[in-house]
C-alpha positions in Angstrom: -34.2 18.4 43.3 -32.6 14.7 43.8 -34.8 13.5 41.1 -33.5 16.1 39.2 -29.7 14.8 40.3 -31.0 11.2 39.8 -32.1 11.4 36.4 -28.7 14.0 35.4 -27.0 10.9 37.1 -28.9 8.2 34.5 -28.3 10.8 31.7 -24.2 10.8 32.1 -24.2 6.8 33.0 -26.3 6.0 29.9 -23.8 8.9 27.9 -21.1 6.4 29.3 -22.7 3.4 28.3 -22.9 4.9 25.0 -19.6 5.9 24.1 -18.0 2.3 25.7 -20.5 0.4 23.2 -18.9 2.7 20.1 -15.5 1.4 21.2 -14.1 -0.9 19.4 -11.6 -3.8 18.8 -9.8 -3.7 15.6 -7.1 -6.3 13.8 -4.6 -4.9 11.2 -2.4 -7.5 9.8 0.1 -6.1 8.1 1.5 -7.7 4.8 5.2 -6.3 6.3 7.0 -3.9 8.6 10.1 -4.0 6.4 8.8 -1.7 4.0 8.3 1.6 5.3 5.5 1.9 3.1 3.8 -0.4 5.6 5.6 1.0 8.8 3.9 4.8 7.7 0.5 2.8 6.5 -0.1 0.8 10.3 1.1 4.2 12.1 -2.3 5.9 10.0 -3.6 3.3 11.4 -2.9 3.5 14.5 -3.3 7.4 15.3 -6.5 7.1 14.1 -7.4 4.4 16.1 -5.9 6.1 19.1 -7.8 9.2 18.3 -11.1 7.7 17.7 -10.6 5.7 21.3 -10.5 2.0 19.6 -8.3 -0.4 20.4 -6.1 -1.4 17.2 -4.1 -5.3 17.4 -1.5 -5.1 14.6 0.0 -8.2 13.2 2.5 -8.4 10.6 2.8 -11.0 8.4 6.4 -10.9 7.2 5.2 -11.3 3.6 4.2 -15.0 4.4 0.5 -15.9 3.2 0.5 -19.0 5.9 2.2 -16.5 8.2 -1.1 -14.2 7.7 -3.9 -16.8 8.2 -2.4 -18.1 11.2 -2.2 -13.5 12.4 -6.1 -13.9 11.0 -7.0 -16.9 12.8 -5.7 -15.6 16.2 -7.4 -11.8 15.6 -10.6 -13.9 15.2 -10.2 -15.5 18.9 -9.2 -13.4 20.1 -12.8 -11.6 19.4 -12.0 -8.9 17.0 -15.4 -6.5 15.6 -13.3 -5.3 12.1 -10.6 -6.8 10.6 -8.4 -4.3 8.0 -5.9 -6.3 6.4 -2.9 -5.7 4.0 -2.5 -8.5 2.0 0.6 -10.4 1.4 -1.1 -11.4 -2.1 -4.3 -10.9 -3.5 -4.7 -14.9 -4.4 -3.2 -15.7 -0.8 -5.6 -13.8 1.4 -8.7 -15.3 0.3 -8.4 -18.2 2.5 -8.2 -15.2 5.5 -11.3 -13.3 4.1 -13.1 -16.3 3.8 -12.1 -17.3 7.5 -13.2 -13.8 8.7 -16.4 -14.2 6.8 -17.3 -17.4 8.2 -17.1 -15.6 11.9 -19.3 -12.5 10.0 -16.6 -10.5 10.9 -16.1 -7.3 8.3 -13.7 -7.3 6.3 -11.4 -3.9 5.0 -8.8 -4.4 2.4 -6.0 -1.4 2.5 -3.5 -1.0 -1.0 -3.5 -4.6 -2.0 -7.2 -6.3 -2.9 -8.0 -9.9 -2.7 -9.5 -11.8 -5.0 -12.0 -13.3 -3.3 -13.8 -13.2 -0.2 -17.1 -11.1 0.9 -14.9 -7.5 1.4 -17.2 -4.7 2.7 -14.3 -1.9 1.1 -10.9 -1.2 -0.7 -8.6 1.7 0.6 -5.7 2.2 -1.8 -4.9 4.9 -4.0 -5.5 4.3 -8.0 -2.9 2.7 -9.0 -3.6 2.3 -12.6 -3.2 6.6 -12.6 -0.3 6.0 -10.9 1.8 3.8 -13.7 0.2 6.4 -16.3 1.9 9.3 -14.4 5.3 7.3 -14.0 4.8 6.1 -18.0 3.9 9.8 -18.9 6.3 11.8 -16.8 9.4 9.3 -18.7 8.2 10.0 -22.5 8.2 13.7 -21.8 12.1 13.4 -20.7 13.1 11.5 -23.0 11.4 13.2 -25.8 13.5 13.2 -29.0 16.3 10.8 -27.3 16.6 7.1 -27.4 13.3 5.2 -25.5 15.8 1.8 -23.8 13.2 1.5 -20.7 13.8 -0.8 -17.7 10.5 -2.2 -15.8 11.1 -3.5 -12.3 7.8 -5.7 -11.2 6.6 -6.3 -7.7 5.1 -9.2 -6.2 3.1 -11.4 -9.0 -0.4 -12.1 -8.0 -0.6 -8.8 -6.4 -2.9 -5.6 -7.5 -0.5 -3.4 -6.5 2.3 -5.1 -9.0 -0.6 -5.8 -11.4 -2.1 -2.0 -11.5 0.8 -0.2 -11.6 2.2 -2.3 -14.7 -1.6 -2.0 -16.7 -0.8 1.8 -16.1 2.2 1.9 -16.9 2.3 -0.2 -20.4 -1.5 1.6 -21.5 0.9 5.1 -21.2 4.2 4.1 -23.1 2.9 1.6 -25.3 4.2 2.5 -29.0 5.6 5.5 -27.5 8.7 3.1 -25.4 10.5 -0.2 -26.3 10.3 -1.9 -22.9 13.9 -4.0 -23.2 12.8 -6.0 -20.1 10.4 -6.3 -17.4 11.5 -8.5 -14.3 9.5 -9.2 -11.2 12.4 -7.9 -8.3 9.4 -8.2 -5.8 8.7 -5.2 -4.2 12.5 -5.4 -2.1 15.7 -3.3 -2.7 18.3 -6.0 -2.4 16.3 -7.8 -5.1 16.1 -4.5 -6.9 19.5 -3.8 -6.9 20.7 -7.9 -8.1 17.9 -7.8 -10.7 19.0 -4.3 -12.0 22.5 -5.7 -12.0 21.9 -8.4 -14.4 20.1 -6.3 -16.4 22.6 -3.5 -16.9 25.2 -6.5 -18.0 22.9 -7.8 -20.8 21.5 -4.2 -21.8 24.3 -1.7 -23.2 21.7 0.7 -23.6 18.9 1.8 -20.4 16.9 5.1 -20.8 14.5 5.1 -17.8 13.3 2.6 -15.4 9.9 2.4 -13.9 9.9 0.3 -10.6 6.4 -0.6 -8.9 7.7 0.8 -5.5 10.6 3.0 -4.2 12.5 0.3 -2.4 13.3 -1.5 -6.4 14.2 2.4 -7.2 16.6 2.7 -4.7 18.0 -0.9 -5.4 18.5 0.3 -8.9 20.1 3.1 -8.6 22.8 1.2 -6.8 23.4 -0.9 -9.2 23.2 1.8 -11.3 25.6 4.1 -9.6 27.9 1.1 -9.6 28.2 0.2 -13.0 29.4 4.2 -13.6 26.1 4.2 -15.7 24.9 7.6 -16.8 21.8 9.9 -17.4 19.5 6.5 -16.9 16.2 8.2 -15.6 14.4 6.5 -12.7 11.4 6.4 -11.2 9.5 4.7 -8.1 6.5 4.4 -6.4 5.1 5.1 -3.1 6.9 8.6 -1.9 8.7 6.6 1.1 10.4 9.1 2.9 14.2 7.7 1.7 12.8 8.2 -2.3 12.0 11.5 -1.3 15.4 12.2 -0.2 16.7 10.6 -3.3 14.9 12.7 -5.7 16.1 15.7 -4.0 19.6 15.2 -4.4 19.3 13.7 -7.7 19.8 10.3 -7.0 16.2 9.7 -8.7 14.2 11.3 -11.0 11.0 11.0 -9.9 8.4 8.9 -7.1 4.6 8.3 -7.5 3.1 9.7 -3.8 0.9 7.4 -3.0 -0.4 9.2 0.8 0.5 5.5 3.3 -0.8 7.4 6.6 -4.2 8.5 4.8 -4.4 4.8 4.0 -4.9 3.7 7.5 -6.4 6.1 8.9 -9.5 6.2 6.1 -9.0 2.7 7.2 -10.1 3.3 11.0 -12.9 5.7 9.3 -14.0 2.9 7.6 -13.6 0.4 10.4 -15.9 2.9 12.5 -18.4 3.6 10.5 -18.7 0.2 9.8 -19.3 -1.0 13.9 -21.7 2.5 13.8 -23.7 0.4 10.9 -22.8 3.5 8.9 -23.4 2.8 5.2 -19.3 2.5 3.1 -18.4 2.4 -0.6 -16.8 -0.3 -2.1 -14.0 1.2 -2.9 -12.3 4.6 -1.4 -9.6 6.0 -3.2 -6.8 8.3 -2.2 -4.8 11.1 -4.2 -1.9 10.7 -5.8 1.1 13.2 -7.0 4.1 13.0 -8.6 7.4 14.3 -6.7 9.7 15.6 -8.8 13.0 17.8 -8.3 
């Protein structure tokens, strides 16, 4: 009996050690926490990490590539097992990715890709398909009417801005007249200011496609203040503020990404990397169009 109890005790100890060895320290570097989309992404990652028994350290880059690199270097010093990063800029992040590569720390990109360095997997919505969804919605709404459209672009150099713009332009090519394309850097205040200037310069505008909801909501404020009517506004991300604005009839639609799911998928992928399991090069997260 004693030998059996001893054997069972060793089994329990072995299982405990195995469980501990599977727990990991995951670093998450977020481009900004001023944007509700990325707050939700972070929350999805933190919740899934807790559920799976992993430690997670989250650092905010405040949309500053130099701070982003510093954040990654800090995490590498603290000996993380996997790095999740939502880049401030797809070109600028390459230095941070290569720093992790030199330390042999696996890197997973979220929402925005890296234009260099070695990445295990990229997790994001199909931004091209999302841009096409927005374009086709506007085409349908403007059928038989004037078709002068404004495109508010995100941060130049980010894959999200590039892909959303590519999808939108692919959908509307030879069907709509894009009278103005200007960057507002995914920012609500900049979206308002840029839209104010466009309204002053353009006497007729029928629709606005903004690469994210923050710019769409800023554009709405500018349009509302101008007294202009019947301008279709389509955003992208389906943040809480934007979904409410759609329900209230302030904006027409928003392309729904699922940032919480992107964050959660990042942790699930990290867990597989830790366990030496295979991970696909790209993990897509579904999209849908939210309308009233």
